[in-house]
Structures are given as structure tokens and as C-alpha cells.
N, C-alpha and C positions, 0 to 999 in steps of 0.2 A: 656388301663388301665389308671387310672387317673394320668396325669403328672402335671397338675395344676388344682386347683379348683377355683370356684368363688361363693360367697355368698353375694348377694347385697340387699336382701329383708329386711324390717324393723325387728329389734330384737323382736318386739312385736309379729310378726307372727311366728317366730321360737319358742318363749316361749309358745305360744298358742298351737302349734303343738305337743310339747313334755310335756306340763304341768309343765314346770320348767323354772326358771329364767335364762336368758342369762348372762354369765359373763360380768362384766363391761368393757367398752373400746372396745367392738367388734362392730364397725360400718361396713357399707357396704365395701366389699373387692372384687375387680374385678380380682385379680391375687394372689392366695394363692399358694406358692411354698413349696416343701418339705424342712424341716428344720424350717419352721415357725409354729406358733401356730394355731391350728384349734379347733373349738368347737366340743366336743364329748359328746354324751349322754351315760352315763354308766348304764342306766337302772333305775336310780332314779334322777339324776341331770345332768345338762349341765356343763361341765368342759372344761378348756383349756388344751390342750396337744400338745407336739411337734410332728409334722408329720414326722415320721421316727423313727424306733426302733433300739436302739443300743443293740444287743443281747449279752451283756457282760456275760461271764460264760457259754455260750451255745456252743454246738458242733454240727457239721454236722454228716451225716451218717458214715463218716470215723473216727469220734472221734476228728476231728480237730476243733479248735475254729472258730466260725462264726465271721468274722471281719467287713463285710460291714454293713452299715446302711440299714435297710429294710423299704422301703416306701410302697410297695405293697406285699401282701402275696397271693399266689395261693390257691384258695379254694380247689383244688384237694389234696393238701398236708398240709394245715394249721393245720388240726387236728391230723396229724401224725408226723410231723417234730419235732425233739428235740429242734430246735431253738424257737419253740412256746410253749414249755411246760410251764404250769403255767400262761399263759396269760389269760386275761379276755376279754369279748366281749362287743363291744359298737357300736354306730351308729354315723356316721359323716354327719351332715346335710349340704346340699349345694344346690345351684340353678343349678349347672351343672359343667362341666369340659372341659378342652381343650386337643386336640390331634394334632399331626403334621404329614403331609405327604410330600414326596419329598426328594430331596437331600440336604445335608448340605449347608447352606447359602442361599438356595432358598426354604426353607420349608414353606409350607402353614399351618397356624394354623386354627383349626376348633373348633367351639363352640358347645357343646352338652348340651342340656337342655330338660326338660320335654316339650312335645308338647303343653300341656295345661297350662304351666307356674307354675305348682305346685312344692312344695319343694321336693327334693330328699333326701333319706337317704341311705348312703353307709354302708354296713356291714364292721366292723373293729375289730381288736384285739388290746389290749393295756395292758401295765403294768407300773410299776414305776421303773425307773433305779436309782440305788444308786451309787453315785460317791465315789471315795476313801476318799474324805474329809467329807463324810456324807450327802452331799446335795442330794436331791431327785428330780427326773424329771419324770412327767407323759409323756408317749410317746405312739404313736399309728401308726398302719399301716392299710391301707385299704385293703380289700379282693377282689380279682379279679376272673373272670370266663371267659368262652368263650364269644365272642361278639354276640349280637343279629343282626338281619338283618339291623337295622339302622346304627350300628357302624362298622360292618364287612368290608365295603368298605374302611375304613380309618385306622383300627387297628385290630390286632388279639386277643386283650383282652379288657375287660371292667370291671368296678367295679360292684360288686354285689349290685344291688339296691333292697332295701327292701320296701314292702308296709307298710304303717303305722301300720296296724294291726299286722304285723310281727316283729316290733321293739322289743316289750317285749320278744317275743319268742327267737329272736336272742341273746338278752342280758342274759336271765336267763334260757332258755330251755336247754334240754339235748344236748350233742354233736350231736346225731343223728337227733334231731329236727332242730338244727342249720344247719347241713350239708344239710338237705333237702331244705333249703332256698337258697342255693348257685347255682343259675341257672340264665341264661340270662333274662333280662327284656323283656317282650313280645314285639314283633315287632310292629312298628307303633306308639309307645308311646313317642319316642324321636325325637327331631328336631335337625338336624345337619346343621350348616351354617358356612360360612366363618367368622372367628373372625376378627373384625375390631376395630381399635381404642384402643387396649389394650396396656398399658405401661408394657412391659415384664421385664423391669429393675426395676420397682417400686414394692412396697408391694402389 
């Protein structure tokens, strides 16, 4: 599942893909971590949102408050869990993401991207968190599914990747139409390589 993202292509290409302007100040980023802002297409516009949802006021199946920040939502339960009631759907554009294998302190980072270098669009859910002082914060979580054959050797989950023709369906289609899109990306379309030269401490 996406642990870190990267989006390094020119903003003009992203704008052209979605037919919407990219928010100002979003230059190439080789290391996007949870808690930072990501670009999200909400079906009409590209917006900045915090990666990680604070499910304030939501409860789990036992009726207890959900306390942890949710970075990734499982596609198998995202349409059923009370923690995601009332959320909207969006697409997170990226050039790819990173995963790690191995033991602590000796983990190997892997860079995963489209084999043809094309832009990827992750399925996501989002809402607006309202703080006690009245401040509002748009927040998003990427949606995951079982891995395809490219990703399975390094991780047991991957983000739901949507074909460009399916971006509008995911954002504004019915729950059943959106759920039908939650499947692994076809085998052979992703390139997995050792991640080299990434500043993991930087933005």
C-alpha cells in the first residue's frame, strides 16, 4: 500500500491530464509522506488536502471512537465502515510510490511506477475535518486492494490505480460502480526498482 508517494512531472502535464489547474506552489516532489499535503482531484478541480484522515466523531463496529489517523482505506470495507460514512471520492495523481522490505534498520526501499512512465491516479476518499475552533481542513486517504503480480513480491497490498477513463466514475458514480473499480492493476504495467538517492528525511 502507498507508504510514500512521489510526483515529479511538470504541473502542466498534471493539469492537462485532469483538465484543471494545479494549486500554486506544487513543484516536483520526490518524497511525499503521510501528514503532508497532496494534490487531489475531486471530480471538478485539483485541490490540496492533508494525506491522512482524522475520523473525529466516527465509531468502529463496537461503537467505540476511531482514534487513529487513517492514511489508507481498504477497498473491501471502505463502503461499509462507519468510519467512512459521508466521505466523498477523489483521485490522487502521482508518478509512483515507495515500499520497503527487510528488517528494521536494514530495510530496502523500492520505487514503483508505471512501466511506460505515465501518470498514475490512486482512488481515494476525502472529507473536511472541522476543528473545535472552527478551522477546516480537507483530508484524504488512499484506497488499497490486493497486489498485482508486479507488487506482490514486496507487499501484500497496493493502492487502487484507476485508468483515466474511470476517474469521473470513481468520483461521481454510484457506490456499486465505484466498488467495481477496486481491483489490482493489470500485471506487467508497473516497474519495480531499487529506490536510490531519495532524501527520506526531507519533504
